[in-house]
Structure formats: structure tokens, C-alpha cells
GUDO-165828 format. One record per residue: chain; residue number from 0; y, z, x of N, C-alpha, C in turn. Coordinates in nm, 3 decimals. Layout:
REM GUDO-165828
A:NUM:Y:Z:X:Y:Z:X:Y:Z:X
...
//
This chain:
REM GUDO-165828
A:0:-0.118:0.000:0.085:0.000:0.000:0.000:0.124:0.000:0.089
A:1:0.217:-0.093:0.066:0.335:-0.101:0.152:0.428:0.018:0.130
A:2:0.502:0.052:0.237:0.595:0.165:0.230:0.725:0.130:0.159
A:3:0.759:0.004:0.153:0.886:-0.038:0.094:0.861:-0.129:-0.025
A:4:0.955:-0.124:-0.118:0.947:-0.213:-0.233:0.996:-0.352:-0.195
A:5:0.941:-0.451:-0.260:0.990:-0.586:-0.239:1.122:-0.602:-0.314
A:6:1.201:-0.700:-0.281:1.326:-0.722:-0.355:1.302:-0.741:-0.506
A:7:1.194:-0.807:-0.541:1.162:-0.825:-0.683:1.131:-0.692:-0.751
A:8:1.061:-0.604:-0.682:1.030:-0.472:-0.737:1.156:-0.387:-0.753
A:9:1.245:-0.397:-0.656:1.372:-0.324:-0.664:1.454:-0.375:-0.783
A:10:1.459:-0.506:-0.800:1.533:-0.565:-0.911:1.476:-0.520:-1.045
A:11:1.345:-0.523:-1.057:1.278:-0.480:-1.182:1.306:-0.333:-1.211
A:12:1.297:-0.249:-1.110:1.324:-0.106:-1.128:1.469:-0.083:-1.170
A:13:1.560:-0.160:-1.113:1.702:-0.148:-1.148:1.725:-0.186:-1.293
A:14:1.665:-0.294:-1.336:1.680:-0.338:-1.476:1.623:-0.233:-1.571
A:15:1.508:-0.179:-1.540:1.447:-0.075:-1.624:1.538:0.047:-1.631
A:16:1.589:0.090:-1.518:1.676:0.207:-1.513:1.803:0.184:-1.595
A:17:1.868:0.069:-1.577:1.991:0.040:-1.649:1.966:0.031:-1.799
A:18:1.855:-0.027:-1.839:1.820:-0.036:-1.981:1.797:0.102:-2.040
A:19:1.726:0.187:-1.967:1.702:0.324:-2.015:1.833:0.398:-2.032
A:20:1.920:0.387:-1.933:2.050:0.455:-1.940:2.131:0.405:-2.059
A:21:2.139:0.276:-2.077:2.216:0.218:-2.188:2.157:0.259:-2.323
A:22:2.026:0.266:-2.333:1.960:0.307:-2.457:1.992:0.452:-2.490
A:23:1.984:0.538:-2.391:2.014:0.680:-2.414:2.159:0.697:-2.459
A:24:2.251:0.630:-2.392:2.393:0.641:-2.429:2.414:0.590:-2.572
A:25:2.353:0.478:-2.607:2.368:0.424:-2.743:2.311:0.518:-2.848
A:26:2.195:0.575:-2.821:2.135:0.668:-2.918:2.223:0.790:-2.939
A:27:2.272:0.846:-2.831:2.353:0.967:-2.841:2.490:0.938:-2.901
A:28:2.546:0.822:-2.872:2.672:0.783:-2.936:2.651:0.768:-3.086
A:29:2.532:0.724:-3.125:2.499:0.716:-3.268:2.496:0.852:-3.334
A:30:2.449:0.953:-3.264:2.448:1.090:-3.317:2.592:1.138:-3.336
A:31:2.679:1.107:-3.241:2.821:1.144:-3.255:2.883:1.074:-3.375
A:32:2.850:0.947:-3.394:2.901:0.873:-3.509:2.849:0.931:-3.641
A:33:2.724:0.972:-3.641:2.667:1.034:-3.760:2.740:1.163:-3.795
A:34:2.774:1.242:-3.695:2.849:1.366:-3.719:2.986:1.335:-3.779
A:35:3.052:1.230:-3.730:3.181:1.189:-3.788:3.164:1.145:-3.933
A:36:3.055:1.076:-3.960:3.027:1.033:-4.097:3.007:1.152:-4.189
A:37:2.933:1.253:-4.140:2.914:1.375:-4.219:3.047:1.443:-4.246
A:38:3.136:1.443:-4.147:3.266:1.506:-4.165:3.342:1.438:-4.279
A:39:3.334:1.307:-4.286:3.399:1.234:-4.396:3.337:1.269:-4.531
A:40:3.204:1.280:-4.533:3.136:1.317:-4.657:3.175:1.459:-4.699
A:41:3.186:1.548:-4.602:3.224:1.687:-4.632:3.365:1.691:-4.690
A:42:3.456:1.612:-4.634:3.592:1.605:-4.689:3.589:1.555:-4.834
A:43:3.502:1.461:-4.862:3.489:1.411:-5.000:3.439:1.521:-5.093
A:44:3.347:1.603:-5.045:3.298:1.715:-5.128:3.411:1.811:-5.161
A:45:3.498:1.835:-5.064:3.612:1.925:-5.087:3.703:1.864:-5.194
A:46:3.733:1.736:-5.180:3.824:1.671:-5.276:3.766:1.670:-5.417
A:47:3.634:1.674:-5.429:3.568:1.679:-5.560:3.548:1.822:-5.609
A:48:3.586:1.919:-5.526:3.571:2.058:-5.564:3.430:2.113:-5.552
A:49:3.343:2.043:-5.482:3.204:2.089:-5.468:3.192:2.204:-5.369
A:50:3.277:2.204:-5.266:3.281:2.314:-5.169:3.427:2.344:-5.138
A:51:3.453:2.464:-5.083:3.591:2.496:-5.048:3.620:2.459:-4.903
A:52:3.746:2.471:-4.865:3.790:2.430:-4.733:3.722:2.512:-4.623
A:53:3.703:2.641:-4.647:3.637:2.725:-4.547:3.494:2.680:-4.519
A:54:3.421:2.649:-4.626:3.284:2.597:-4.608:3.286:2.464:-4.535
A:55:3.383:2.380:-4.571:3.393:2.249:-4.509:3.420:2.261:-4.359
A:56:3.510:2.350:-4.324:3.542:2.369:-4.182:3.418:2.414:-4.105
A:57:3.344:2.508:-4.162:3.222:2.557:-4.095:3.118:2.446:-4.083
A:58:3.095:2.371:-4.189:2.996:2.264:-4.186:3.032:2.157:-4.083
A:59:3.158:2.118:-4.081:3.201:2.016:-3.984:3.189:2.068:-3.841
A:60:3.219:2.195:-3.821:3.205:2.254:-3.689:3.061:2.256:-3.642
A:61:2.970:2.291:-3.732:2.828:2.293:-3.696:2.776:2.153:-3.666
A:62:2.816:2.056:-3.748:2.771:1.918:-3.725:2.823:1.866:-3.590
A:63:2.949:1.895:-3.560:3.007:1.849:-3.433:2.939:1.920:-3.315
A:64:2.917:2.049:-3.327:2.852:2.123:-3.217:2.711:2.069:-3.191
A:65:2.636:2.041:-3.299:2.502:1.986:-3.284:2.508:1.850:-3.214
A:66:2.597:1.763:-3.261:2.609:1.629:-3.203:2.651:1.637:-3.056
A:67:2.744:1.727:-3.025:2.788:1.742:-2.887:2.672:1.788:-2.797
A:68:2.591:1.881:-2.846:2.477:1.928:-2.766:2.377:1.816:-2.740
A:69:2.353:1.734:-2.842:2.264:1.619:-2.824:2.326:1.521:-2.724
A:70:2.454:1.495:-2.741:2.522:1.397:-2.656:2.515:1.433:-2.508
A:71:2.528:1.562:-2.476:2.525:1.599:-2.335:2.384:1.631:-2.285
A:72:2.285:1.616:-2.372:2.147:1.624:-2.328:2.085:1.762:-2.327
A:73:2.142:1.856:-2.399:2.086:1.991:-2.398:1.951:2.000:-2.469
A:74:1.913:1.896:-2.543:1.784:1.895:-2.613:1.670:1.852:-2.521
A:75:1.701:1.809:-2.401:1.599:1.760:-2.307:1.558:1.869:-2.210
A:76:1.433:1.866:-2.170:1.386:1.960:-2.069:1.415:1.910:-1.928
A:77:1.418:1.778:-1.912:1.444:1.723:-1.779:1.588:1.671:-1.773
A:78:1.626:1.621:-1.659:1.764:1.575:-1.643:1.779:1.431:-1.692
A:79:1.903:1.396:-1.722:1.935:1.261:-1.766:1.941:1.166:-1.647
A:80:1.917:1.037:-1.674:1.939:0.939:-1.568:2.086:0.942:-1.522
A:81:2.109:0.906:-1.400:2.244:0.904:-1.344:2.335:0.818:-1.431
A:82:2.453:0.869:-1.459:2.552:0.793:-1.535:2.554:0.821:-1.683
A:83:2.449:0.879:-1.738:2.444:0.903:-1.883:2.550:1.005:-1.923
A:84:2.551:1.118:-1.858:2.644:1.224:-1.896:2.789:1.179:-1.879
A:85:2.819:1.111:-1.771:2.956:1.063:-1.748:2.999:0.967:-1.859
A:86:2.911:0.877:-1.897:2.943:0.781:-2.004:2.967:0.853:-2.136
A:87:2.883:0.951:-2.166:2.897:1.021:-2.293:3.019:1.113:-2.294
A:88:3.051:1.174:-2.184:3.172:1.256:-2.179:3.296:1.171:-2.202
A:89:3.293:1.049:-2.152:3.404:0.956:-2.177:3.413:0.923:-2.326
A:90:3.300:0.897:-2.389:3.297:0.869:-2.533:3.346:0.990:-2.612
A:91:3.304:1.109:-2.569:3.337:1.232:-2.642:3.484:1.268:-2.631
A:92:3.557:1.217:-2.533:3.699:1.246:-2.522:3.773:1.206:-2.649
A:93:3.728:1.100:-2.712:3.790:1.054:-2.836:3.759:1.142:-2.955
A:94:3.658:1.226:-2.945:3.619:1.314:-3.055:3.679:1.454:-3.042
A:95:3.753:1.479:-2.937:3.805:1.614:-2.912:3.904:1.659:-3.017
//
């Protein structure tokens, strides 16, 4: 077994790594978007009188906290691929 990868093997590994990273970022960005969607639904419940503002604030806070924890990878036992956390922190700046 050779000690070094061939250029083709390096290229394939790079493509796999980049695809994995992009997939993880897209999935977690989707969770953040879902939390924003829930926030809009919660606001609609308030306007219809189904829940009060205090309940709405708590629900939106919990949804955002859950989405943020998923986004930064706290649900994983192992570490994220390089670049995932940086990309998601950039996305999350808009949700602050």
C-alpha cells in the first residue's frame, strides 16, 4: 500500500469533504429558517388571541435557542468538518 495518495485520490477526497461540509451547512441553515418560520406562526397565534405575548416570547426564545444549538453542532458527539462552524456563525449573524 503506497504511503501517499495519488492526485486523483486527493481530488476525490477534497470533493467528498467539500460536499459534506456544504450539506451540513445547508441542513443547519434549514433548521434556522424553520425556527424563523415558527416565530412567524407564533406571532400569528398572538394576533388571533390564541396565546399571549409572554407565551409567544418564551416559545420564540426556545425555538431560536434550539435552532442555534443545532446550527453550531452541539447535537453531535464528534467535531464538525473544518469551515462548518465559521459558515454557520456568519449565517447566524443575521438572526441576532
